[in-house]
N, CA, C, O and the ligand as a Tripos MOL2 file, in Angstrom:
@<TRIPOS>MOLECULE
protein
  237   235    60     0     0
PROTEIN
NO_CHARGES

@<TRIPOS>ATOM
      1 N          99.9060  103.1500  109.6030 N.3       1 MET1
      2 CA        101.3800  103.1750  110.0170 C.3       1 MET1
      3 C         102.2850  102.5970  108.9630 C.2       1 MET1
      4 O         102.0260  101.5290  108.4080 O.2       1 MET1
      5 N         103.4020  103.3540  108.6830 N.am      2 GLU2
      6 CA        104.1730  103.1240  107.4120 C.3       2 GLU2
      7 C         105.6170  102.5380  108.0790 C.2       2 GLU2
      8 O         106.3490  103.1280  108.8730 O.2       2 GLU2
      9 N         105.7620  101.4020  107.5930 N.am      3 GLU3
     10 CA        106.7910  100.5640  107.8900 C.3       3 GLU3
     11 C         107.9720  100.9660  107.0960 C.2       3 GLU3
     12 O         107.8120  101.1200  105.8850 O.2       3 GLU3
     13 N         109.0990  101.1490  107.6040 N.am      4 ASN4
     14 CA        110.2930  101.7290  106.7490 C.3       4 ASN4
     15 C         111.1810  100.6370  106.6720 C.2       4 ASN4
     16 O         112.2250  100.5380  107.3160 O.2       4 ASN4
     17 N         110.6360   99.6370  105.6840 N.am      5 LEU5
     18 CA        111.3570   98.5490  105.3220 C.3       5 LEU5
     19 C         112.5970   98.7820  104.3890 C.2       5 LEU5
     20 O         112.4470   99.6560  103.5360 O.2       5 LEU5
     21 N         113.7800   98.1370  104.4280 N.am      6 ILE6
     22 CA        114.6390   98.2400  103.4270 C.3       6 ILE6
     23 C         115.0400   96.9640  102.6890 C.2       6 ILE6
     24 O         115.5040   96.0530  103.3750 O.2       6 ILE6
     25 N         114.9040   96.7750  101.2480 N.am      7 TYR7
     26 CA        114.9880   95.6080  100.7070 C.3       7 TYR7
     27 C         116.4200   95.6500   99.7960 C.2       7 TYR7
     28 O         116.7610   96.6530   99.1690 O.2       7 TYR7
     29 N         117.0410   94.6420   99.8240 N.am      8 CYS8
     30 CA        118.2830   94.4850   99.0850 C.3       8 CYS8
     31 C         117.8380   94.3620   97.5520 C.2       8 CYS8
     32 O         117.0620   93.4830   97.1770 O.2       8 CYS8
     33 N         118.4300   95.3780   96.6490 N.am      9 ASP9
     34 CA        118.3690   95.3010   95.4360 C.3       9 ASP9
     35 C         118.4910   94.2320   94.6870 C.2       9 ASP9
     36 O         117.7650   94.0220   93.7150 O.2       9 ASP9
     37 N         119.7050   93.2220   95.1880 N.am     10 LYS10
     38 CA        120.0460   92.2350   94.3190 C.3      10 LYS10
     39 C         118.9980   90.9610   94.7160 C.2      10 LYS10
     40 O         118.3950   90.2820   93.8850 O.2      10 LYS10
     41 N         118.9310   90.8140   96.0820 N.am     11 CYS11
     42 CA        118.1940   89.5610   96.3200 C.3      11 CYS11
     43 C         116.8320   89.6610   97.1790 C.2      11 CYS11
     44 O         116.3550   88.7300   97.8290 O.2      11 CYS11
     45 N         116.3330   90.8620   97.0740 N.am     12 ASN12
     46 CA        115.0440   91.3840   97.6670 C.3      12 ASN12
     47 C         114.9340   91.0170   99.3040 C.2      12 ASN12
     48 O         113.8410   91.0590   99.8680 O.2      12 ASN12
     49 N         115.9930   90.7060   99.9130 N.am     13 LYS13
     50 CA        115.9510   90.3980  101.3870 C.3      13 LYS13
     51 C         115.7460   91.6590  102.2150 C.2      13 LYS13
     52 O         116.4820   92.6360  102.0740 O.2      13 LYS13
     53 N         114.6400   91.6220  103.1630 N.am     14 ASN14
     54 CA        114.7340   92.4800  104.0340 C.3      14 ASN14
     55 C         115.8160   92.7090  104.9230 C.2      14 ASN14
     56 O         116.1980   91.8380  105.7040 O.2      14 ASN14
     57 N         116.4010   93.9940  104.8350 N.am     15 MET15
     58 CA        117.8270   94.4330  105.4880 C.3      15 MET15
     59 C         117.6850   94.9330  106.7940 C.2      15 MET15
     60 O         116.8790   95.8560  106.9110 O.2      15 MET15
     61 N         118.2740   94.5490  107.8130 N.am     16 GLY16
     62 CA        118.5040   95.0220  108.8880 C.3      16 GLY16
     63 C         119.6550   95.9350  108.9540 C.2      16 GLY16
     64 O         119.6700   96.9470  109.6550 O.2      16 GLY16
     65 N         120.6300   95.5360  108.1900 N.am     17 ASP17
     66 CA        121.7270   96.6110  107.8940 C.3      17 ASP17
     67 C         122.3400   96.2980  106.4980 C.2      17 ASP17
     68 O         121.9350   95.3560  105.8160 O.2      17 ASP17
     69 N         123.1420   96.9720  106.1850 N.am     18 GLY18
     70 CA        123.5410   96.6410  104.8200 C.3      18 GLY18
     71 C         124.5370   97.8150  104.0480 C.2      18 GLY18
     72 O         125.0590   98.6960  104.7310 O.2      18 GLY18
     73 N         124.6720   97.7700  103.1070 N.am     19 TYR19
     74 CA        125.1570   98.9010  102.1370 C.3      19 TYR19
     75 C         124.1250   99.8860  101.4800 C.2      19 TYR19
     76 O         123.3030   99.4440  100.6760 O.2      19 TYR19
     77 N         124.1580  101.1710  101.8030 N.am     20 GLU20
     78 CA        123.5300  102.1730  101.1280 C.3      20 GLU20
     79 C         124.2850  102.9960  100.0850 C.2      20 GLU20
     80 O         125.3280  103.5330  100.4570 O.2      20 GLU20
     81 N         123.9490  103.1310   99.0350 N.am     21 LEU21
     82 CA        124.8930  103.7410   97.9100 C.3      21 LEU21
     83 C         123.8660  104.8510   97.3200 C.2      21 LEU21
     84 O         122.6560  104.7090   97.1450 O.2      21 LEU21
     85 N         124.6470  105.9680   97.0640 N.am     22 HIS22
     86 CA        124.0480  107.0270   96.5160 C.3      22 HIS22
     87 C         122.7710  107.4690   97.3110 C.2      22 HIS22
     88 O         121.7880  107.4330   96.5700 O.2      22 HIS22
     89 N         122.5300  107.7990   98.3460 N.am     23 ASP23
     90 CA        121.8620  108.4530   99.2500 C.3      23 ASP23
     91 C         120.6920  107.5740   99.0370 C.2      23 ASP23
     92 O         119.6590  108.2000   98.7990 O.2      23 ASP23
     93 N         120.5830  106.2630   99.0610 N.am     24 GLY24
     94 CA        119.5470  105.4010   99.2850 C.3      24 GLY24
     95 C         118.8230  104.9580   97.9340 C.2      24 GLY24
     96 O         117.7090  104.4340   97.9060 O.2      24 GLY24
     97 N         119.7240  105.2800   96.6540 N.am     25 LEU25
     98 CA        119.3930  104.8590   95.3760 C.3      25 LEU25
     99 C         119.4420  103.2410   95.3700 C.2      25 LEU25
    100 O         118.6540  102.5390   94.7370 O.2      25 LEU25
    101 N         120.3400  102.8380   96.0590 N.am     26 TYR26
    102 CA        120.6790  101.4630   95.7630 C.3      26 TYR26
    103 C         120.9390  100.7920   97.3440 C.2      26 TYR26
    104 O         121.6210  101.3440   98.2070 O.2      26 TYR26
    105 N         120.3510   99.6980   97.4800 N.am     27 TYR27
    106 CA        120.9040   98.8700   98.9140 C.3      27 TYR27
    107 C         121.2680   97.6560   98.5440 C.2      27 TYR27
    108 O         120.7020   97.0770   97.6170 O.2      27 TYR27
    109 N         122.2780   97.1190   99.2430 N.am     28 TYR28
    110 CA        122.6970   95.6960   99.1740 C.3      28 TYR28
    111 C         123.0040   95.0130  100.4760 C.2      28 TYR28
    112 O         123.9330   95.4750  101.1380 O.2      28 TYR28
    113 N         122.4870   94.1980  100.8300 N.am     29 CYS29
    114 CA        122.5340   93.4590  102.1380 C.3      29 CYS29
    115 C         124.0220   92.8960  102.5650 C.2      29 CYS29
    116 O         124.2830   92.6620  103.7450 O.2      29 CYS29
    117 N         124.9680   92.7020  101.5130 N.am     30 SER30
    118 CA        126.1910   91.9580  101.7670 C.3      30 SER30
    119 C         127.2410   92.2710  100.6530 C.2      30 SER30
    120 O         126.9500   92.9470   99.6660 O.2      30 SER30
    121 N         128.3520   91.7950  100.8470 N.am     31 ASP31
    122 CA        129.2870   91.9920  100.2260 C.3      31 ASP31
    123 C         129.0820   91.2410   98.6760 C.2      31 ASP31
    124 O         129.3520   91.7120   97.5710 O.2      31 ASP31
    125 N         128.5480   90.0050   98.9980 N.am     32 GLU32
    126 CA        128.4370   89.1810   98.0050 C.3      32 GLU32
    127 C         127.3080   89.8660   96.7880 C.2      32 GLU32
    128 O         127.4770   89.8070   95.5700 O.2      32 GLU32
    129 N         126.1360   90.5160   97.5080 N.am     33 CYS33
    130 CA        125.2010   91.2890   96.6850 C.3      33 CYS33
    131 C         125.7130   92.4290   96.0530 C.2      33 CYS33
    132 O         125.3640   92.6730   94.8980 O.2      33 CYS33
    133 N         126.5960   93.2600   96.7290 N.am     34 LEU34
    134 CA        127.0290   94.4020   96.3780 C.3      34 LEU34
    135 C         127.9890   94.2320   95.1420 C.2      34 LEU34
    136 O         127.8670   94.8730   94.0980 O.2      34 LEU34
    137 N         129.0100   93.2390   95.4030 N.am     35 PHE35
    138 CA        129.9580   93.0080   94.3410 C.3      35 PHE35
    139 C         129.4100   92.1830   93.3610 C.2      35 PHE35
    140 O         130.2370   91.8940   92.4970 O.2      35 PHE35
    141 N         128.1520   91.6380   93.1720 N.am     36 SER36
    142 CA        127.6190   90.7100   92.0530 C.3      36 SER36
    143 C         126.9210   92.0150   91.0080 C.2      36 SER36
    144 O         126.6850   91.8770   89.8080 O.2      36 SER36
    145 N         126.6890   93.2180   91.7880 N.am     37 GLU37
    146 CA        126.0120   94.3250   90.8250 C.3      37 GLU37
    147 C         127.3820   95.2750   90.4000 C.2      37 GLU37
    148 O         127.4850   95.5900   89.2140 O.2      37 GLU37
    149 N         128.2140   95.6340   91.1700 N.am     38 ILE38
    150 CA        129.0680   96.6520   90.8250 C.3      38 ILE38
    151 C         130.4650   96.0220   91.1230 C.2      38 ILE38
    152 O         130.4530   95.0380   91.8630 O.2      38 ILE38
    153 N         131.5780   96.4240   90.6840 N.am     39 ASP39
    154 CA        132.8980   95.8410   90.8510 C.3      39 ASP39
    155 C         133.5670   96.7320   91.8320 C.2      39 ASP39
    156 O         133.2150   97.9030   91.9750 O.2      39 ASP39
    157 N         134.5150   96.1920   92.5000 N.am     40 LYS40
    158 CA        135.2420   96.7230   93.5210 C.3      40 LYS40
    159 C         135.6040   97.8780   93.2690 C.2      40 LYS40
    160 O         135.3420   98.7390   94.1090 O.2      40 LYS40
    161 N         136.2600   98.2280   92.1330 N.am     41 GLU41
    162 CA        136.7070   99.6470   91.8680 C.3      41 GLU41
    163 C         135.9490  100.8150   91.5810 C.2      41 GLU41
    164 O         136.3450  101.9780   91.6600 O.2      41 GLU41
    165 N         134.5470  100.3060   91.1580 N.am     42 GLU42
    166 CA        133.5290  101.0570   91.1860 C.3      42 GLU42
    167 C         132.9770  101.6790   92.6510 C.2      42 GLU42
    168 O         132.6150  102.8240   92.9230 O.2      42 GLU42
    169 N         133.0520  100.5420   93.4360 N.am     43 TYR43
    170 CA        132.6520  100.6550   94.7810 C.3      43 TYR43
    171 C         133.5080  101.6100   95.4300 C.2      43 TYR43
    172 O         132.9910  102.4660   96.1470 O.2      43 TYR43
    173 N         135.0030  101.5610   95.2360 N.am     44 LEU44
    174 CA        135.9580  102.6130   96.0150 C.3      44 LEU44
    175 C         135.6490  103.5930   95.4530 C.2      44 LEU44
    176 O         135.6340  104.5610   96.2120 O.2      44 LEU44
    177 N         135.2260  103.9400   93.8440 N.am     45 GLU45
    178 CA        135.1320  105.3020   93.6340 C.3      45 GLU45
    179 C         134.1220  105.9600   94.3060 C.2      45 GLU45
    180 O         134.2640  107.1000   94.7500 O.2      45 GLU45
    181 N         133.0020  105.2420   94.4190 N.am     46 ILE46
    182 CA        131.6780  105.7770   95.0030 C.3      46 ILE46
    183 C         131.8850  106.1020   96.6270 C.2      46 ILE46
    184 O         131.2050  106.9230   97.2430 O.2      46 ILE46
    185 N         132.8410  105.3850   97.1340 N.am     47 ASP47
    186 CA        133.1120  105.3310   98.6080 C.3      47 ASP47
    187 C         133.9830  106.6080   98.9370 C.2      47 ASP47
    188 O         133.9540  107.3310   99.9330 O.2      47 ASP47
    189 N         134.7060  106.6640   97.8870 N.am     48 LYS48
    190 CA        135.8070  107.7980   97.7110 C.3      48 LYS48
    191 C         134.8760  109.1140   97.7350 C.2      48 LYS48
    192 O         135.0790  110.0160   98.5470 O.2      48 LYS48
    193 N         133.8500  109.1520   96.7920 N.am     49 GLU49
    194 CA        132.9210  110.3690   96.7690 C.3      49 GLU49
    195 C         131.9940  110.6640   98.1390 C.2      49 GLU49
    196 O         131.3140  111.6610   98.3830 O.2      49 GLU49
    197 N         132.1840  109.5480   98.8880 N.am     50 GLY50
    198 CA        131.3220  109.7870  100.0560 C.3      50 GLY50
    199 C         129.5760  109.0970   99.8370 C.2      50 GLY50
    200 O         128.6890  109.2710  100.6730 O.2      50 GLY50
    201 N         129.4330  108.4720   98.7880 N.am     51 PHE51
    202 CA        128.0850  107.9820   98.5590 C.3      51 PHE51
    203 C         127.8540  106.5630   98.8150 C.2      51 PHE51
    204 O         126.7990  106.0340   98.4660 O.2      51 PHE51
    205 N         128.9390  105.8120   99.5030 N.am     52 ALA52
    206 CA        128.5460  104.3770   99.8440 C.3      52 ALA52
    207 C         129.0010  104.3600  101.4140 C.2      52 ALA52
    208 O         129.9960  104.9560  101.8270 O.2      52 ALA52
    209 N         128.2200  103.6720  102.1320 N.am     53 PHE53
    210 CA        128.6840  103.3710  103.5590 C.3      53 PHE53
    211 C         127.5600  102.0400  103.9020 C.2      53 PHE53
    212 O         126.5470  101.6690  103.3100 O.2      53 PHE53
    213 N         128.2340  101.5550  105.0910 N.am     54 TRP54
    214 CA        127.4340  100.5950  105.6510 C.3      54 TRP54
    215 C         126.4290  101.1740  106.4870 C.2      54 TRP54
    216 O         126.8910  102.1350  107.1020 O.2      54 TRP54
    217 N         125.1380  100.9300  106.7570 N.am     55 THR55
    218 CA        124.3580  101.5320  107.5060 C.3      55 THR55
    219 C         123.3560  100.4730  108.3900 C.2      55 THR55
    220 O         123.2570   99.2970  108.0400 O.2      55 THR55
    221 N         122.7280  100.9340  109.4040 N.am     56 THR56
    222 CA        121.7420  100.0290  110.2350 C.3      56 THR56
    223 C         120.4370  100.8580  110.1210 C.2      56 THR56
    224 O         120.2670  102.0590  110.3310 O.2      56 THR56
    225 N         119.5280   99.8630  109.7180 N.am     57 PHE57
    226 CA        118.2030  100.4690  109.4230 C.3      57 PHE57
    227 C         117.1940  100.0440  110.7550 C.2      57 PHE57
    228 O         116.0710  100.5470  110.7400 O.2      57 PHE57
    229 N         117.4390   99.4160  111.5530 N.am     58 GLU58
    230 CA        116.5760   99.3950  112.7440 C.3      58 GLU58
    231 C         116.6370  100.4630  113.5910 C.2      58 GLU58
    232 O         117.7290  100.9620  113.8630 O.2      58 GLU58
    233 N         115.4900  100.9370  114.1040 N.am     59 GLU59
    234 CA        115.4900  101.9960  115.1430 C.3      59 GLU59
    235 C         115.7650  101.7990  116.1960 C.2      59 GLU59
    236 O         115.7490  102.7130  117.0200 O.2      59 GLU59
    237 ZN        121.2270   90.8620   99.2120 Zn       60 ZN60
@<TRIPOS>BOND
     1     1     2 1
     2     2     3 1
     3     3     4 2
     4     3     5 am
     5     5     6 1
     6     6     7 1
     7     7     8 2
     8     7     9 am
     9     9    10 1
    10    10    11 1
    11    11    12 2
    12    11    13 am
    13    13    14 1
    14    14    15 1
    15    15    16 2
    16    15    17 am
    17    17    18 1
    18    18    19 1
    19    19    20 2
    20    19    21 am
    21    21    22 1
    22    22    23 1
    23    23    24 2
    24    23    25 am
    25    25    26 1
    26    26    27 1
    27    27    28 2
    28    27    29 am
    29    29    30 1
    30    30    31 1
    31    31    32 2
    32    31    33 am
    33    33    34 1
    34    34    35 1
    35    35    36 2
    36    35    37 am
    37    37    38 1
    38    38    39 1
    39    39    40 2
    40    39    41 am
    41    41    42 1
    42    42    43 1
    43    43    44 2
    44    43    45 am
    45    45    46 1
    46    46    47 1
    47    47    48 2
    48    47    49 am
    49    49    50 1
    50    50    51 1
    51    51    52 2
    52    51    53 am
    53    53    54 1
    54    54    55 1
    55    55    56 2
    56    55    57 am
    57    57    58 1
    58    58    59 1
    59    59    60 2
    60    59    61 am
    61    61    62 1
    62    62    63 1
    63    63    64 2
    64    63    65 am
    65    65    66 1
    66    66    67 1
    67    67    68 2
    68    67    69 am
    69    69    70 1
    70    70    71 1
    71    71    72 2
    72    71    73 am
    73    73    74 1
    74    74    75 1
    75    75    76 2
    76    75    77 am
    77    77    78 1
    78    78    79 1
    79    79    80 2
    80    79    81 am
    81    81    82 1
    82    82    83 1
    83    83    84 2
    84    83    85 am
    85    85    86 1
    86    86    87 1
    87    87    88 2
    88    87    89 am
    89    89    90 1
    90    90    91 1
    91    91    92 2
    92    91    93 am
    93    93    94 1
    94    94    95 1
    95    95    96 2
    96    95    97 am
    97    97    98 1
    98    98    99 1
    99    99   100 2
   100    99   101 am
   101   101   102 1
   102   102   103 1
   103   103   104 2
   104   103   105 am
   105   105   106 1
   106   106   107 1
   107   107   108 2
   108   107   109 am
   109   109   110 1
   110   110   111 1
   111   111   112 2
   112   111   113 am
   113   113   114 1
   114   114   115 1
   115   115   116 2
   116   115   117 am
   117   117   118 1
   118   118   119 1
   119   119   120 2
   120   119   121 am
   121   121   122 1
   122   122   123 1
   123   123   124 2
   124   123   125 am
   125   125   126 1
   126   126   127 1
   127   127   128 2
   128   127   129 am
   129   129   130 1
   130   130   131 1
   131   131   132 2
   132   131   133 am
   133   133   134 1
   134   134   135 1
   135   135   136 2
   136   135   137 am
   137   137   138 1
   138   138   139 1
   139   139   140 2
   140   139   141 am
   141   141   142 1
   142   142   143 1
   143   143   144 2
   144   143   145 am
   145   145   146 1
   146   146   147 1
   147   147   148 2
   148   147   149 am
   149   149   150 1
   150   150   151 1
   151   151   152 2
   152   151   153 am
   153   153   154 1
   154   154   155 1
   155   155   156 2
   156   155   157 am
   157   157   158 1
   158   158   159 1
   159   159   160 2
   160   159   161 am
   161   161   162 1
   162   162   163 1
   163   163   164 2
   164   163   165 am
   165   165   166 1
   166   166   167 1
   167   167   168 2
   168   167   169 am
   169   169   170 1
   170   170   171 1
   171   171   172 2
   172   171   173 am
   173   173   174 1
   174   174   175 1
   175   175   176 2
   176   175   177 am
   177   177   178 1
   178   178   179 1
   179   179   180 2
   180   179   181 am
   181   181   182 1
   182   182   183 1
   183   183   184 2
   184   183   185 am
   185   185   186 1
   186   186   187 1
   187   187   188 2
   188   187   189 am
   189   189   190 1
   190   190   191 1
   191   191   192 2
   192   191   193 am
   193   193   194 1
   194   194   195 1
   195   195   196 2
   196   195   197 am
   197   197   198 1
   198   198   199 1
   199   199   200 2
   200   199   201 am
   201   201   202 1
   202   202   203 1
   203   203   204 2
   204   203   205 am
   205   205   206 1
   206   206   207 1
   207   207   208 2
   208   207   209 am
   209   209   210 1
   210   210   211 1
   211   211   212 2
   212   211   213 am
   213   213   214 1
   214   214   215 1
   215   215   216 2
   216   215   217 am
   217   217   218 1
   218   218   219 1
   219   219   220 2
   220   219   221 am
   221   221   222 1
   222   222   223 1
   223   223   224 2
   224   223   225 am
   225   225   226 1
   226   226   227 1
   227   227   228 2
   228   227   229 am
   229   229   230 1
   230   230   231 1
   231   231   232 2
   232   231   233 am
   233   233   234 1
   234   234   235 1
   235   235   236 2
@<TRIPOS>SUBSTRUCTURE
     1 MET1         2 RESIDUE 1 A MET
     2 GLU2         6 RESIDUE 1 A GLU
     3 GLU3        10 RESIDUE 1 A GLU
     4 ASN4        14 RESIDUE 1 A ASN
     5 LEU5        18 RESIDUE 1 A LEU
     6 ILE6        22 RESIDUE 1 A ILE
     7 TYR7        26 RESIDUE 1 A TYR
     8 CYS8        30 RESIDUE 1 A CYS
     9 ASP9        34 RESIDUE 1 A ASP
    10 LYS10       38 RESIDUE 1 A LYS
    11 CYS11       42 RESIDUE 1 A CYS
    12 ASN12       46 RESIDUE 1 A ASN
    13 LYS13       50 RESIDUE 1 A LYS
    14 ASN14       54 RESIDUE 1 A ASN
    15 MET15       58 RESIDUE 1 A MET
    16 GLY16       62 RESIDUE 1 A GLY
    17 ASP17       66 RESIDUE 1 A ASP
    18 GLY18       70 RESIDUE 1 A GLY
    19 TYR19       74 RESIDUE 1 A TYR
    20 GLU20       78 RESIDUE 1 A GLU
    21 LEU21       82 RESIDUE 1 A LEU
    22 HIS22       86 RESIDUE 1 A HIS
    23 ASP23       90 RESIDUE 1 A ASP
    24 GLY24       94 RESIDUE 1 A GLY
    25 LEU25       98 RESIDUE 1 A LEU
    26 TYR26      102 RESIDUE 1 A TYR
    27 TYR27      106 RESIDUE 1 A TYR
    28 TYR28      110 RESIDUE 1 A TYR
    29 CYS29      114 RESIDUE 1 A CYS
    30 SER30      118 RESIDUE 1 A SER
    31 ASP31      122 RESIDUE 1 A ASP
    32 GLU32      126 RESIDUE 1 A GLU
    33 CYS33      130 RESIDUE 1 A CYS
    34 LEU34      134 RESIDUE 1 A LEU
    35 PHE35      138 RESIDUE 1 A PHE
    36 SER36      142 RESIDUE 1 A SER
    37 GLU37      146 RESIDUE 1 A GLU
    38 ILE38      150 RESIDUE 1 A ILE
    39 ASP39      154 RESIDUE 1 A ASP
    40 LYS40      158 RESIDUE 1 A LYS
    41 GLU41      162 RESIDUE 1 A GLU
    42 GLU42      166 RESIDUE 1 A GLU
    43 TYR43      170 RESIDUE 1 A TYR
    44 LEU44      174 RESIDUE 1 A LEU
    45 GLU45      178 RESIDUE 1 A GLU
    46 ILE46      182 RESIDUE 1 A ILE
    47 ASP47      186 RESIDUE 1 A ASP
    48 LYS48      190 RESIDUE 1 A LYS
    49 GLU49      194 RESIDUE 1 A GLU
    50 GLY50      198 RESIDUE 1 A GLY
    51 PHE51      202 RESIDUE 1 A PHE
    52 ALA52      206 RESIDUE 1 A ALA
    53 PHE53      210 RESIDUE 1 A PHE
    54 TRP54      214 RESIDUE 1 A TRP
    55 THR55      218 RESIDUE 1 A THR
    56 THR56      222 RESIDUE 1 A THR
    57 PHE57      226 RESIDUE 1 A PHE
    58 GLU58      230 RESIDUE 1 A GLU
    59 GLU59      234 RESIDUE 1 A GLU
    60 ZN60       237 GROUP 0 **** ****
């Protein structure tokens, strides 16, 4: 069986939900992790293009 676990790209925490960027290229579990990797302007830019959203991974 394949477990579909998602880990934060910053702190490696197993995420039940969090930010997904660029269609799953990057995952961040919290604002803290997200904004330690990219700045707010960059996030807003990605968000505007529709490549950033909060998502839940539990089935
Ligand atoms: Zn994290």
